[in-house]
C-alpha positions in Angstrom: 84.8 94.6 107.4 84.1 97.1 110.2 80.5 97.8 111.2 79.5 101.2 109.9 79.0 104.0 112.4 76.8 107.1 112.3 78.5 110.0 110.7 78.4 112.1 113.8 81.2 113.9 115.6 84.0 111.4 116.0 87.1 113.2 117.3 90.6 112.4 116.3 92.1 111.0 119.4 95.8 110.8 118.4 98.3 111.2 115.6 101.7 109.5 115.2 104.4 110.0 112.6 107.5 108.0 111.8 110.2 108.1 109.1 111.7 105.0 107.5 114.7 105.0 105.1 115.0 101.9 102.8 118.1 101.3 100.6 117.4 100.9 96.9 117.9 97.5 95.3 120.5 99.0 92.9 122.0 102.4 92.2 119.3 104.8 90.9 119.4 108.0 89.0 117.7 110.2 86.4 118.8 113.2 84.4 119.3 115.5 87.4 119.6 113.4 90.5 121.0 110.1 91.9 120.0 108.3 95.1 120.7 105.2 97.1 117.7 105.1 99.4 114.1 106.3 99.7 112.6 107.8 102.8 108.9 107.3 103.6 107.2 109.4 106.3 104.2 107.4 107.7 101.3 109.0 109.6 98.6 107.2 111.6 95.5 109.0 113.0 93.2 107.3 115.5 89.5 108.0 116.2 86.3 106.1 116.8 88.2 102.9 117.5 89.8 102.9 114.0 93.2 103.9 112.7 93.8 105.7 109.4 97.1 105.3 107.5 98.8 107.9 105.2 102.3 108.5 103.9 104.6 110.7 101.8 107.9 110.2 100.2 109.8 113.0 101.8 112.7 113.8 104.1 112.4 112.7 107.7 111.9 116.3 108.7 108.3 116.0 107.4 107.6 113.8 110.5 108.8 116.7 112.7 106.4 119.0 110.9 103.5 116.6 111.6 104.4 116.5 115.3 105.2 120.2 115.8 102.8 122.0 113.6 99.9 119.7 112.6 99.1 117.3 115.4 97.6 119.9 117.7 95.5 121.3 114.8 94.0 117.8 114.0 93.7 116.2 117.5 90.2 116.6 119.0 88.6 117.7 115.8 85.9 115.8 113.9 87.4 113.0 111.9 84.6 113.3 109.3 85.4 117.0 108.5 88.5 116.3 106.4 88.3 119.4 104.2 88.1 121.6 107.3 91.1 119.9 108.8 93.0 120.3 105.6 92.3 124.0 105.6 93.4 124.3 109.2 96.7 122.5 108.5 97.4 124.8 105.6 96.9 127.8 107.8 99.1 126.2 110.5 102.2 126.1 108.2 101.9 129.7 107.0 105.1 131.0 108.6 106.9 127.7 107.8 106.0 127.9 104.1 103.5 125.7 102.4 105.5 124.4 99.4 108.0 121.6 100.1 108.3 119.6 103.3 105.3 121.2 105.0 103.1 120.3 102.1 104.4 116.7 102.2 103.5 116.5 105.9 100.0 117.9 105.2 99.6 115.3 102.5 100.5 112.4 104.7 98.0 113.5 107.4 95.3 114.2 104.8 95.6 110.7 103.3 95.4 109.2 106.8 92.3 111.2 107.6 90.6 110.0 104.4 91.6 106.5 105.2 90.2 106.9 108.7 86.9 108.4 107.5 86.3 105.5 105.1 87.1 103.0 107.9 84.7 104.7 110.2 81.8 104.2 107.7 83.0 100.7 106.8 83.7 101.4 103.1 86.7 101.1 100.8 87.9 104.6 100.1 87.0 104.4 96.4 83.4 103.7 97.4 83.3 106.6 99.8 84.6 108.9 97.0 82.4 107.3 94.3 84.0 105.3 91.5 83.8 106.7 87.9 86.2 104.1 86.4 86.8 101.1 88.6 89.7 99.7 86.6 92.6 102.2 86.8 95.3 102.0 84.1 99.0 101.9 85.3 102.3 102.2 83.5 105.6 100.6 84.5 108.1 103.3 85.5 111.9 103.1 86.2 114.5 102.6 83.6 117.0 104.6 85.6 119.9 106.2 83.8 122.2 104.3 86.2 120.9 100.9 84.9 123.1 98.9 82.5 121.4 97.8 79.3 120.9 94.3 80.7 119.1 95.6 83.7 117.0 97.9 81.6 116.1 95.0 79.3 115.1 92.8 82.3 112.9 95.5 83.8 111.1 96.2 80.6 110.5 92.5 79.9 109.1 92.0 83.4 106.6 94.8 82.9 105.5 94.1 79.3 106.0 90.4 78.9 105.7 89.3 82.5 103.0 91.5 84.0 101.5 92.4 80.6 101.5 96.1 81.3 101.1 97.7 77.9 102.8 101.1 78.7 106.2 101.8 80.2 108.5 104.8 81.0 112.3 105.1 81.2 114.6 108.0 82.3 116.6 110.0 79.8 118.6 113.2 80.1 121.6 111.5 81.6 124.2 113.8 83.1 122.0 116.8 82.8 121.5 116.3 79.1 125.1 115.8 78.2 124.7 112.1 77.0 122.1 112.4 74.3 123.6 109.6 72.3 123.2 107.1 75.2 119.7 108.5 75.8 118.6 107.7 72.3 120.3 104.3 72.3 118.4 103.4 75.5 115.1 104.5 73.9 115.9 102.3 70.9 116.6 99.4 73.2 113.4 99.9 75.0 111.4 99.9 71.8 113.1 96.7 70.7 112.3 95.0 74.0 108.7 96.0 74.4 107.8 95.6 70.7 105.6 97.8 68.6 102.3 97.3 70.5 103.3 98.8 73.9 103.3 102.5 74.6 106.7 104.0 75.3 107.2 107.1 77.5 110.4 109.0 78.5 111.1 111.3 81.4 114.0 113.8 81.3 113.4 115.3 84.8 114.1 118.8 83.4 117.6 117.9 82.2 117.5 119.5 78.8 117.5 123.1 77.6 114.7 124.2 75.3 116.5 123.7 71.9 118.1 120.5 73.0 114.7 119.1 74.2 113.2 120.0 70.9 115.9 118.2 68.9 115.7 115.1 71.2 111.9 115.2 71.0 112.0 115.1 67.2 114.3 112.1 67.4 112.0 110.3 69.7 109.3 110.3 67.1 111.2 107.5 65.2 110.6 105.2 68.2 106.9 106.0 68.7 107.4 107.8 72.0 104.0 108.9 73.2 104.9 110.9 76.3 107.8 113.3 77.0 107.8 114.2 80.7 109.6 117.3 81.9 111.6 117.8 78.7 112.7 121.1 80.4 112.3 122.3 83.9 108.7 122.3 85.1 109.3 125.9 86.2 109.9 126.8 82.5 106.2 127.1 81.6 106.9 128.9 78.3 109.5 126.3 77.4 107.0 123.5 78.0 104.4 125.4 75.9 106.9 125.8 73.1 107.6 122.1 73.1 104.0 121.1 73.4 103.2 123.2 70.3 106.1 121.7 68.2 106.3 118.0 69.2 103.9 115.2 68.3 104.3 113.4 71.6 102.4 114.5 74.7 104.3 116.9 77.0 103.6 116.2 80.7 104.6 117.8 84.0 103.3 118.7 87.4 104.9 116.3 89.9 106.5 119.2 91.8 103.2 121.0 92.5 102.7 121.6 96.2 99.4 123.6 96.0 96.5 124.4 93.7 97.9 127.7 92.5 100.9 125.9 91.0 98.6 123.8 88.8 96.5 126.8 87.9 99.6 128.6 86.6 100.6 125.5 84.6 97.2 125.0 83.0 96.8 128.7 82.3 100.1 128.7 80.4 98.9 125.8 78.2 102.1 124.1 79.2 101.1 120.4 79.2 99.0 117.9 77.3 98.5 115.9 80.5 98.7 117.2 84.0 100.6 115.2 86.6 99.9 115.5 90.4 101.2 113.7 93.4 98.8 113.4 96.4 101.8 112.8 98.7 103.1 116.2 97.8 100.3 118.5 96.7 98.3 118.4 99.9 96.9 114.9 100.0 93.7 113.5 98.5 91.8 116.7 99.3 93.9 118.9 97.1 94.6 116.2 94.5 90.9 116.0 93.8 90.8 119.8 93.3 93.7 119.4 90.8 91.6 116.8 89.0 88.7 119.3 88.8 91.0 122.0 87.5 92.4 119.7 84.8 88.9 118.8 83.7 87.9 122.4 83.5 90.8 122.9 81.0 90.0 119.8 79.0 93.1 117.9 80.3 93.5 114.4 81.6 95.3 113.8 84.9 98.0 111.3 85.7 99.2 110.3 89.2 102.9 110.6 90.0 104.3 107.6 91.9 102.8 106.3 95.3 100.4 103.9 93.5 98.6 102.6 96.6 97.8 106.2 97.7 96.5 107.2 94.2 94.5 104.2 93.1 91.3 105.0 95.1 91.0 108.7 94.3 92.1 108.0 90.7 89.1 105.7 90.2 86.9 108.6 91.2 88.2 110.9 88.4 86.4 110.5 85.0 89.3 112.0 83.0 92.0 110.1 84.6 94.8 108.7 82.4 97.1 106.5 84.5 99.0 105.8 87.7 102.8 105.6 87.7 103.8 102.1 88.9 107.1 103.4 90.0 109.8 100.8 90.7 110.9 102.3 94.1 107.4 102.7 95.5 106.0 99.5 94.0 108.8 97.7 95.8 108.5 99.6 99.1 104.8 99.7 99.7 104.3 95.9 100.0 107.5 95.9 102.2 106.1 98.6 104.6 102.4 97.8 104.4 100.2 94.7 104.5 96.5 94.0 104.0 93.9 93.2 101.4 94.4 96.5 99.8 97.7 95.6 98.1 97.3 95.9 94.4 98.3 93.7 91.5 99.1 95.6 88.2 99.0 92.5 86.0 97.2 93.2 82.8 97.9 96.9 83.1 95.2 98.0 85.4 94.4 97.9 89.2 91.0 97.7 90.8 91.1 99.5 94.2 88.5 98.3 96.8 87.9 95.0 95.1 88.5 93.1 98.4 85.9 95.2 100.2 88.4 96.1 102.9 87.6 99.5 104.4 89.7 102.6 103.6 92.9 101.9 101.7 92.8 98.3 103.1 96.4 98.6 104.4 98.2 98.6 107.7 101.8 99.3 108.7 104.0 96.2 109.1 105.2 97.2 112.5 107.7 94.4 113.1 109.2 94.6 109.6 109.7 98.4 109.4 111.5 99.1 112.7 114.9 98.2 111.1 114.4 101.1 108.7 113.2 103.7 111.3 115.2 107.0 111.2 112.8 109.3 113.1 
């Protein structure tokens, strides 16, 4: 562990950004999109003899935003003043537009700054933030619409019967909602494989229209589905509210939120039972914690979308936190791209960030291993 330093003015000395594209291990798709690779934009910030690590799942162009719009804003500033640096970055992208790629770039830098700050004081990030619930629940997530039944069965078995994760999620809404029969047969298969004791979730990625989502949601009740994610587009707040009022399962959304006002609109509309937020999109850990406070003010729990190793530490600091998405793509990529004592084991259905005592996130870039995937 690093020796702790006084929390004086420690300037950020440099910032680097790189993009890496890794092929999937099989064709992947959901109700509204298909893909064959995943791109990760990795940011490292240096100061006080330490190096902070952050990343976002976004197009390689986000690395360009870091270099062109954010690096000069951060370099030379006090590494301990993360909220102030966050505000300066948000102002710097005004003319470029905050939502989308710019927000992903801000997110990666913000995560790296929090990692650096924790390393400078010699603490795991969770201890810097203050743990409210040290054991953080996770759910297995994947079940892509492109997977054959045998592949779906194997994935579910590995989560529930192999790793003993008691909650799982699969994709439905195939072909933009035009294959409801197959959607429901896959849900039936999932319940058969995981048994009656595990929680079953589904994610339509906004593929259904309102009436269709309502009919499907009522069918899902027969399989004990507890969570219906994006049954309609997350932009359709009144549609989400309608479904929340009429279905027994929880309605969830929020993964496409890029700033706090997005989440304010969603909660004000009464659109969800559980709010989702992604720290690699919404503005990093700084904004993610603000979303958590907003959710608490509305009596809602918060769930983290994907990027499990980014979310584990701040999630442990949120009293009303529900779970982290142990997403197949990211759970596979993060140990491939990063190394260190901070790598997490979801066995048993929870993770405990900071258990090793390693400062910050406890991770470092696998430099020799990632170069074959570099695209920017």
